C-alpha positions in Angstrom: -7.5 -5.8 10.3 -3.9 -6.9 10.7 -1.0 -4.5 10.5 0.5 -6.5 7.6 -2.6 -6.0 5.5 -2.5 -2.2 6.2 1.2 -2.1 5.3 0.6 -3.9 2.0 -2.4 -1.7 1.1 -0.5 1.5 1.9 2.5 0.3 -0.1 0.3 -0.5 -3.0 -1.2 2.9 -2.9 2.2 4.6 -2.8 3.5 2.4 -5.6 0.4 3.1 -7.7 0.7 6.9 -7.3 4.5 6.8 -8.0 4.1 4.8 -11.2 1.0 6.7 -12.3 
């Protein structure tokens, strides 16, 4: 797994939690 993929996934989770 590349670091870029992890960063995007982590960002998506944070954004989802923030806007939920």
